[in-house]
C-alpha positions in Angstrom: -6.7 3.1 -29.6 -9.2 0.7 -28.4 -12.0 2.0 -26.2 -10.8 0.9 -22.9 -13.1 1.2 -19.8 -12.0 2.8 -16.6 -10.9 0.5 -14.0 -12.7 0.1 -10.8 -11.1 -2.7 -8.5 -11.3 -3.6 -4.9 -9.1 -6.0 -2.7 -9.8 -7.8 0.4 -7.1 -10.5 0.2 -3.6 -11.0 -1.1 -4.8 -12.4 -4.4 -7.2 -9.5 -5.0 -4.3 -7.1 -4.3 -2.1 -8.9 -6.8 -4.6 -7.9 -9.6 -4.3 -4.2 -8.4 -0.7 -4.4 -8.2 -0.5 -5.7 -11.9 -2.8 -2.8 -13.0 -0.5 -0.3 -11.2 2.9 -1.6 -12.3 4.9 1.3 -13.7 2.5 3.9 -12.2 4.3 7.2 -11.5 3.5 9.8 -8.8 4.9 12.5 -6.9 5.9 12.4 -3.1 3.1 15.0 -2.4 0.4 12.7 -4.0 0.8 10.3 -1.1 -1.2 10.9 2.1 -1.8 9.1 5.4 -4.9 10.4 7.0 -4.6 8.8 10.6 -7.9 10.4 11.8 -9.8 8.3 9.2 -7.3 5.3 9.1 -6.9 5.9 5.4 -3.9 6.0 3.1 -4.6 7.5 -0.3 -2.5 8.3 -3.4 -3.2 9.6 -7.0 -0.9 8.1 -9.6 -0.4 8.3 -13.4 -1.2 4.6 -14.3 0.1 3.0 -17.6 -2.9 1.3 -19.2 -1.6 -2.1 -19.5 -5.1 -3.6 -20.3 -5.1 -1.3 -23.5 -2.0 -3.1 -24.8 -2.4 -5.7 -27.5 -0.1 -8.0 -29.4 0.4 -5.5 -32.2 3.2 -3.0 -31.8 1.8 0.5 -31.2 3.4 3.8 -31.5 1.1 5.5 -28.8 0.2 4.0 -25.5 -2.0 5.5 -22.7 -1.8 6.6 -19.2 -4.6 7.5 -17.0 -5.0 9.2 -13.5 -6.0 6.8 -10.9 -6.8 7.0 -7.2 -5.7 4.3 -4.8 -6.7 4.1 -1.1 -6.4 1.7 1.7 -8.8 1.6 4.6 -8.1 0.3 8.2 -4.6 1.7 8.3 -3.0 1.7 11.8 0.3 3.2 10.8 2.3 4.2 7.7 6.1 4.2 7.2 8.3 5.5 4.3 11.7 4.2 3.4 14.1 6.0 1.0 11.5 8.6 0.3 12.5 12.2 0.9 9.4 13.9 2.4 11.2 17.3 2.0 11.1 16.8 -1.7 7.4 16.8 -2.5 8.1 17.0 -6.3 10.2 13.7 -6.2 9.1 11.2 -8.6 8.2 7.7 -7.5 7.7 4.8 -9.9 5.6 1.9 -8.5 6.8 -1.6 -9.2 4.6 -3.8 -7.1 2.2 -3.9 -4.0 2.4 -6.8 -1.6 0.4 -7.9 1.4 2.0 -9.9 4.2 -0.8 -11.4 6.5 0.7 -11.4 10.1 -2.4 -12.2 12.4 -5.4 -12.7 10.2 -6.9 -10.4 9.1 -4.3 -7.9 9.9 -1.0 -7.5 8.1 1.4 -5.2 6.3 0.9 -3.7 2.8 4.1 -2.8 1.1 4.2 -0.5 -1.9 7.5 -1.1 -3.7 9.0 1.7 -5.8 12.1 1.9 -7.9 15.5 2.8 -6.3 14.6 0.9 -3.1 11.9 3.2 -2.0 8.9 1.7 -0.1 5.8 2.6 2.0 4.6 0.2 4.5 1.1 0.2 5.9 0.1 -1.6 9.0 -3.6 -2.7 8.4 -6.2 -4.1 10.7 -7.7 -5.8 7.6 -6.9 -5.5 4.0 -9.3 -3.2 2.1 -8.1 -1.4 -1.1 -9.8 0.4 -3.9 -8.4 1.5 -7.1 -10.4 3.7 -9.4 -9.5 5.4 -12.7 -10.3 9.2 -12.5 -11.1 9.6 -16.2 -8.3 11.8 -17.4 -6.5 9.8 -20.2 -3.6 10.9 -22.5 -1.4 9.2 -25.1 2.3 8.6 -24.5 4.8 7.3 -26.9 6.7 5.7 -24.0 6.1 2.1 -23.0 7.6 0.9 -19.7 10.2 -1.9 -20.2 12.3 -3.7 -17.7 15.7 -5.2 -18.1 15.2 -8.8 -16.9 19.0 -9.4 -16.4 
């Protein structure tokens, strides 16, 4: 495995968030790892991120995942759709994160998961941070998507 550095990314606009979204594509987490903290206006989650940046052109037998933390500041409200809050061990597979600006700089962040699940965050202004937490492990499984 090549020596890949821990990611530390920040987003303050939709283009920045696209970079974070790409880094988090196919991250997996449990429902219990998602938290809205209204008193601090923060939404946070911990995920197992596939290390896409460590993938080269050569076929590899082993790939890497890393624990990563993602949080959004300035969150006014959070809504979940098709996520069973009563099943904290439920697994969520993150596909993408979007930002729709409504009345600059406010807008809605949508975390899109497989199976039609979503988390929508109403934000006063976009401010997101992604940080790898250092725990890395090998996996023989590489996410693949049927493009049909």
